[in-house]
C-alpha angles and dihedrals in degrees: 000000000000132000103223100177144355128199120199122195120186090339113149107303094351116098089182128335137161120198121192119204114205100171133054089240125045130184117205114211128176149112122293117282094021096118105263093130091043091055091050090047090055090053089048092051092051089049103045102009091238139087121226087210102055141008094209124081091207087070089059096050115088114255113271094025134093100213143029131194135211116191127177144174115223123188111213132173088259090055137270121330124200113208127189128180122185115199119197129198087234089062096248113131135196120204123194126186119189091341095309119113109230119225091211120038088210088072087073092065113109094029092099117022118197140171118213127194123178139161087271088067091065085086085077087070102029100033129083129265093269091062092048091048092050091050092048092049091053092048094048091045092054096047097040099043103028087227096304104149094208093054090041092059092051091048092049089053091051091050091050092050092048093050092049091062 
């Protein structure tokens, strides 16, 4: 799996920007407040449909606008996938995969797999057992349920029962 390009439109500090990735590994370098973290956040949102920085889509939409868009091309073993996510200030989202509007945004999960590590994750080492357990539960939930909330609830109950023993 390889992210070949991403196009941001009215996303955070980007009015409109396309970034092409020609290598499996990319290093982002730049001055502060140039958009490096915002670019990584856009990739994260396409991957897991959430931002670790905010829970509100209106924070992702550029000031003065009602919607933002993240589009990407992902090369997978099954062939290229074109992904588009429209974020609205109202919170309503539209997800498109290979030109087809998806009824459930969760159906986009698994198209672009990522691993993120930031300074916030140092709590895994420094924090107490409750933080590590919460992190582990979220990781298991994602991998075991592929983001399906119904399956996630059942899995959380199983984890709680197992830890009570």
